[in-house]
N, C-alpha and C positions, 0 to 999 in steps of 0.2 A: 403546409406539411414540408419537414426536412427530408431532403433525400435520402435513401438508403445506400450505401457504398460499399465496395468491398471491405475497406478500412473497418467497417462496421459490424460486418459479418465475421471477419476475422477475429473479434473481441469475444464470442460465444464459442465456446468449444463444443466438440462434437457428443453428441448423446452418450452418457456413461464414462465420458474423460473431464478432466478438471484442468485447470491452468492458474498459473499465477495471476488473478486478475488485478489487485491494486493493494497497497498498503496506505495507512494513516498515521499521521502524525496526532497527537493530541497536545494543542497550543494554548496558551491561557490568554493571547494578545493578537488577534485576527489583522489587524492593522501592522503589528511589528512583523507577524508572519511574512504577509504580504511584501513588506518593504525588503525584506531578506531574501525573498525568492527572487524578487526583482534583481537584488546586486547580482545573484549568483546565477543571473542569463536565463532565468525560465519565464516563459508567458503563463499566466495563471488566468483561471476562469473568475468572473465577477462572484462576490461572496453570496449565498445562496441558503435562505433557512431550510430546515428538513421537518416533512411531516410524516406520519405516520398512521396506519389503521392496526389498532391492536386485535381487531377480528377481521374477517375477511369481508364482511357486510357492515362493519362499523363505521364511525363516523372521522373525518381526517382531524389529528390532534397535533398541535404541536411538539416535535421531540425536544424542543429545549436548546439545540445544537444547530450550528449551521457549518459550512464549507467553504473554502478556495480548493480547486483542483489544479494540477498539472497533468494535461492529457499528453500520452505519449503516444506513439503508433501501434505499440504493443505495451497494453495494459496503462496505468495512471498512478498517480501520487494524489492523497486526499490531505487536507490541513483543515482539522477539524477543532470547532471552537466551543464550549457550552456556552450559553448567555441567559439561560433562564432557569427556574427551579422545577426541575424534573427529573423523574428518576434516571433518565437517559444522561441528563447532563451532570448529576449529581455521580454517575460511574466515570464520566470523563474527569471531574475534579479531583476524584480519588485518586484516578490512574496518574494526572500531571502533578499530584504531591509527592509521587513516586520519582517521577522523571518527566522532562518535558521530551517527546519523542515519538518513536513508532511504537503504538499499543495495540494495532489492529494489522491482521493481515486476511484477505478475503481470498478464497479459492474462486475463481469462475467457473461457473456451473452450468448446462443446458436445462437441469432439473431439481430445483431446490426442494422439490417435495421428496423425489427418491434420495436426497442427501438426507432429510429429516428422518425417513424409513431407516437407512442405514446405519446413522447415529444412533436411533432407538435401539436397533437391534445389539449394536456395539456396547448397550449401557451408558452411553453419555446424556441419557435425559433430557435431548433438546426442546428448546421452547418451541412455541408454535411458530410456524416461519411468521413473519413480519413483511407487509407491503408497505415499501417506502416511497415516498415520491418527494420531488421539489421542483420547482420553477426555475428553468434555465434559461439565460438570455438566449436569443435565438436571432440570426441574421441572414435572410435567404441570399442577400446581392449586397454591393456596395452601395447601391443607392437605395436600398430597400427600407423602410423604417424599423425600428428594432421593435421586437415582440418577444413573447417568450414561449416556450414548449415546457409540456409536463415532461417530467424523465420519471420513468417507474423502475423499481426495482423489487425482488423478491429475496429476504434474506434470511438465512436458517443459523439460528445461534444456539450455542448450550449456556445454561447460567453463568453468571459471573463467577470466576474462580475454578470453573471446571478444568480450563486450559490455565494455567497459572502464569504463562508466558503473556496473555493479554485476550482481546477478543480476537477468537481464530473462528469464522465464519465462512460461508458458502453464499454468494451471490450470484442471483439471476438476472441479466440485464433484458429488460423488455423492450426498452428504447435507445439502443446504444446510439442510432444517428443522433441524439440530442443531446448524448454527452462527450462521444466523440466528433466534435465540429470541426472542419477542415482548418479555421482559423486558429484553431488553440494548440495544433499539432506542431507548428514549429517553433522552436525555441531559438535565441541568439548563441546558448550553447552548445547545440546541436543534440542534445539527448534525445534518444529515439525510442528506448524500449526498455520495460521493467524486466530483468534478467533473472536475479538472485536475491534472496533475502535471508540475512544473517543472525541468528539467534544464539546466544552466549548463555548457556545453562551450567547448573553444577553437575548434572548428571546428564550428559546429551544421550547414552545408551537408552535410558529409561525414555526421554522424550522421543527417540526415534520410533521405538516400539509403539508409544501413544499416539504418536502424528499417523503413523501407517494405520492404526487402527481407525484413529479419527477422519480420516480422507479416504482410505481404500487404497491408499498407494504405498509401497513400500519405501524404507528408508536403508540406502546401502552406506556399508562402513568406509570411509576413506582413512587413509593414511598421510598424515601433513609431517611438518616438519617438528611438530610438538604438541602434545596434546591429543585430543581424540575428536573427530569430525564424523558426524553423518549427513548425507545428502538425500532428499527427497524430489526427485524430477518428476515434475507433472508434464503435461502436452506441451507447455509453454512455461518456462520458467521452474525454479528450483527454490527448496528451503536448504538452509545449510545450518546444522545444529551443532554447536561447539561448545568445548569449555573454554575456559578464559586464558588458559596457555596456548591453545590452538589460536584464539584470536589474535592475541598479543604477537604471538610468532609470526602470522600470515600478515596482519595489517596494521599492527600498532608497536613495533618494535620501539620508537621513539617514545611510547607512553604519553601521546598526544591526546588520547580519548579517554576521558575520564569514566570509568565503569561505575554505573550504579549498583545497588545491590542487585544479584540474580534472582530471577530470570530476567533477561534483558533482551529485546529485539533491537539489536545493535543499528541494523542499517541494511542499506540494499546495495545493488550494482546496476548501472543503468549502461545500456548500450549507448554510443556515440557515432554519429555518422562524419566526425572530424574531432578527433581528440587534440590537435593541436589548437583547435578553436574553441573547445571546450575549455584547455587550460587557460588560454590568454583572456577570455570571458569572465572567467570567475576569478582570476587573479586581477582584473581590471576592475572589477567590483570590491576589491581590498579582501578576499579571502586566498589563504594560502594554499598550494596544492601541492601535494608530494608525490614523486613517481615511485611506484614499489617495483621491485626488482623484475616481477613478469611484464612491466609495461604499463599496467593499470594506473588509472590515476586514483588518488584517495584525497576526498574533501573532508575534512571535519566541520560539521555545519555549527554556525554560530547558535548562540543559547536559546534565541527565539523559536527555534526548530528541533534542536536537539540530536543527537546520533552523529551518523557517517554515512557518506555515499563514496562507491567506488564507481569510476567510468571506464569502461573497456570498448575497443573499436568494436563497431557493431560486424564486420566481418570475421571476426574473431569466434572460435568456437566454444 
């Protein structure tokens, strides 16, 4: 059995609260995505096939998808690939046809069942909670034989298309010690935590109202250098909802990022323990890094991954 440590307990929010748990890229080629992540200086978990129970007492069946993850000390990044002919895999392929990149945002929750009740009351017609599990590589010591451990989640989501930005769901971790293993938490590029997620929308005011109802967390208006932007602050991490003008003014004045048809989950911000090391590692891997006026680093991700990442100092507010 893997030990339960403070870093594991920190991933699960208090009852009644939410955090930004993870985002997921939908990628067509798992080997190409893994190679791109290595060049960027990320440590990744082994590829793992996913299974789920469609009913609480039903059999385990393949989801038709698998993932690699980049585990952070706060949250994580997921890279999902379809490889079978299943309804879930078909949803991924449809999303990838629109663009390769982030199509999923997961709020971390302590009670996915309560989130289901709230979504129902708010008129979102959520699907029954899904109990997902997968086998994760486990290693209890440097000389110990490799084994596997089963990691389990309860996921609450709404029907496809309910949230046009992508799969916006609630994830309750039942075995965080199997997901956040210490050997996967250190990265050559010094990435430390998932801080913000950026969504580009035609009507951010409408989306801000909808996300407040969806998560039960208010969205506040920000006044940026151009355009309109709202922020939804959770117990840990935030969603930024903006129009294309605000996105380009803040993060893409050189038009280095190609915008797909909106809505678009454009990217996210990670904290770094050492921004100089972050920049040096990523540039050594062949990817350009731009410094924004506020000191954050912007990395336009290669097409195997899609989107962009901002890096900020872990000590920065």
